[in-house]
Backbone as a printed PyTorch tensor [residue, N CA C, xyz], in Angstrom:
tensor([[[  0.8260,  -1.1960,   0.0000],
         [  0.0000,   0.0000,   0.0000],
         [  0.8680,   1.2570,   0.0000]],

        [[  2.1050,   1.1730,   0.4270],
         [  2.9730,   2.3220,   0.4660],
         [  3.2110,   2.9440,  -0.8990]],

        [[  3.3830,   2.1130,  -1.9230],
         [  3.6260,   2.6240,  -3.2700],
         [  2.3980,   3.3500,  -3.8020]],

        [[  1.2250,   2.7870,  -3.6270],
         [  0.0000,   3.4320,  -4.1030],
         [ -0.2080,   4.7570,  -3.3840]],

        [[  0.0650,   4.7660,  -2.1050],
         [ -0.0610,   5.9940,  -1.3120],
         [  0.9020,   7.0640,  -1.8220]],

        [[  2.1190,   6.6600,  -2.1190],
         [  3.1260,   7.5720,  -2.6320],
         [  2.7280,   8.1040,  -4.0070]],

        [[  2.1970,   7.2520,  -4.8520],
         [  1.7570,   7.6670,  -6.1840],
         [  0.5910,   8.6490,  -6.0830]],

        [[ -0.3270,   8.3810,  -5.1800],
         [ -1.4730,   9.2740,  -4.9940],
         [ -1.0060,  10.6480,  -4.5230]],

        [[ -0.0650,  10.6790,  -3.5830],
         [  0.4620,  11.9510,  -3.0990],
         [  1.1540,  12.7220,  -4.2210]],

        [[  1.8720,  12.0320,  -5.0830],
         [  2.5310,  12.6840,  -6.2150],
         [  1.4880,  13.2880,  -7.1470]],

        [[  0.4060,  12.5840,  -7.3770],
         [ -0.6770,  13.0830,  -8.2210],
         [ -1.3040,  14.3330,  -7.5970]],

        [[ -1.5360,  14.3060,  -6.3000],
         [ -2.1140,  15.4540,  -5.6070],
         [ -1.1660,  16.6480,  -5.6940]],

        [[  0.1470,  16.4270,  -5.5670],
         [  1.1160,  17.5170,  -5.7060],
         [  1.0340,  18.1410,  -7.0920]],

        [[  0.8940,  17.3090,  -8.1160],
         [  0.7710,  17.7950,  -9.4900],
         [ -0.4690,  18.6750,  -9.6370]],

        [[ -1.5990,  18.2010,  -9.1500],
         [ -2.8510,  18.9540,  -9.2560],
         [ -2.7580,  20.2570,  -8.4620]],

        [[ -2.2250,  20.1990,  -7.2690],
         [ -2.0850,  21.3860,  -6.4320],
         [ -1.1840,  22.4300,  -7.0930]],

        [[ -0.0870,  21.9810,  -7.6720],
         [  0.8150,  22.8940,  -8.3700],
         [  0.1090,  23.5610,  -9.5540]],

        [[ -0.6340,  22.7860, -10.3170],
         [ -1.3570,  23.3360, -11.4660],
         [ -2.4110,  24.3480, -11.0110]],

        [[ -3.1150,  24.0640,  -9.9320],
         [ -4.1360,  24.9830,  -9.4290],
         [ -3.5190,  26.2620,  -8.8800]],

        [[ -2.3690,  26.1440,  -8.2400],
         [ -1.6810,  27.3470,  -7.7490],
         [ -1.2350,  28.2320,  -8.9070]],

        [[ -0.7850,  27.5990,  -9.9810],
         [ -0.3820,  28.3580, -11.1630],
         [ -1.5770,  29.1090, -11.7480]],

        [[ -2.7230,  28.4570, -11.8000],
         [ -3.9400,  29.1030, -12.3140],
         [ -4.3460,  30.2560, -11.3960]],

        [[ -4.2920,  30.0390, -10.1080],
         [ -4.6930,  31.0750,  -9.1580],
         [ -3.8040,  32.3100,  -9.2630]],

        [[ -2.5470,  32.1200,  -9.6390],
         [ -1.6160,  33.2370,  -9.7410],
         [ -1.7280,  33.9880, -11.0700]],

        [[ -2.4200,  33.4130, -12.0230],
         [ -2.5430,  34.0290, -13.3440],
         [ -3.4220,  35.2810, -13.2720]],

        [[ -2.8920,  36.3960, -13.7130],
         [ -3.6310,  37.6670, -13.6560],
         [ -4.6140,  37.8230, -14.8120]],

        [[ -4.2250,  37.3320, -15.9870],
         [ -5.0560,  37.4670, -17.1780],
         [ -6.2230,  36.4650, -17.1150]],

        [[ -7.4410,  36.9770, -17.1350],
         [ -8.6160,  36.1150, -16.9810],
         [ -8.7330,  35.0840, -18.1030]],

        [[ -8.4340,  35.4920, -19.3370],
         [ -8.5190,  34.5410, -20.4540],
         [ -7.5120,  33.4100, -20.2980]],

        [[ -6.2820,  33.7520, -19.9340],
         [ -5.2540,  32.7220, -19.7190],
         [ -5.6350,  31.8280, -18.5460]],

        [[ -6.1750,  32.4460, -17.4860],
         [ -6.5980,  31.6780, -16.3120],
         [ -7.6720,  30.6670, -16.7020]],

        [[ -8.6420,  31.1120, -17.4920],
         [ -9.7120,  30.2150, -17.9400],
         [ -9.1750,  29.0960, -18.8230]],

        [[ -8.2260,  29.4180, -19.7050],
         [ -7.6290,  28.3980, -20.5660],
         [ -6.8610,  27.3600, -19.7490]],

        [[ -6.1020,  27.8430, -18.7800],
         [ -5.3370,  26.9210, -17.9350],
         [ -6.2640,  26.0300, -17.1130]],

        [[ -7.3440,  26.6030, -16.5860],
         [ -8.2840,  25.8080, -15.7950],
         [ -8.9670,  24.7590, -16.6690]],

        [[ -9.3140,  25.1410, -17.8840],
         [ -9.9270,  24.1850, -18.8100],
         [ -8.9740,  23.0320, -19.1040]],

        [[ -7.6870,  23.3390, -19.2300],
         [ -6.6850,  22.3050, -19.4950],
         [ -6.5600,  21.3540, -18.3070]],

        [[ -6.5750,  21.8790, -17.1010],
         [ -6.5150,  21.0300, -15.9040],
         [ -7.7270,  20.1090, -15.8680]],

        [[ -8.8960,  20.6670, -16.1170],
         [-10.1290,  19.8670, -16.1100],
         [-10.0610,  18.7790, -17.1710]],

        [[ -9.5850,  19.1410, -18.3550],
         [ -9.4540,  18.1620, -19.4380],
         [ -8.5000,  17.0310, -19.0500]],

        [[ -7.3640,  17.3880, -18.4660],
         [ -6.3950,  16.3740, -18.0500],
         [ -6.9510,  15.4620, -16.9550]],

        [[ -7.6760,  16.0230, -16.0070],
         [ -8.2820,  15.2080, -14.9540],
         [ -9.3290,  14.2700, -15.5410]],

        [[-10.1140,  14.7590, -16.4810],
         [-11.1270,  13.9180, -17.1200],
         [-10.4760,  12.7710, -17.8690]],

        [[ -9.3980,  13.0550, -18.6010],
         [ -8.6790,  11.9950, -19.3260],
         [ -8.1150,  10.9560, -18.3590]],

        [[ -7.6380,  11.4300, -17.2060],
         [ -7.1080,  10.5070, -16.2120],
         [ -8.1930,   9.5570, -15.7150]],

        [[ -9.3850,  10.0730, -15.5270],
         [-10.4970,   9.2220, -15.0900],
         [-10.8860,   8.2060, -16.1480]],

        [[-10.7510,   8.5670, -17.4040],
         [-11.1710,   7.7010, -18.5000],
         [-10.1490,   6.6320, -18.8490]],

        [[ -8.9000,   6.8200, -18.4130],
         [ -7.8450,   5.8410, -18.7260],
         [ -8.0310,   4.5640, -17.9480]]])
């Protein structure tokens, strides 16, 4: 279970980093594009 736990934490770090980057984006259009990309990537992850 340690490996799965470690992999899950790495995934959460990736998502958190991406969300922090979006939150720091000043340009609303760029922020929306980045958020859409995160959502798309998460959806693809669920479908794999």
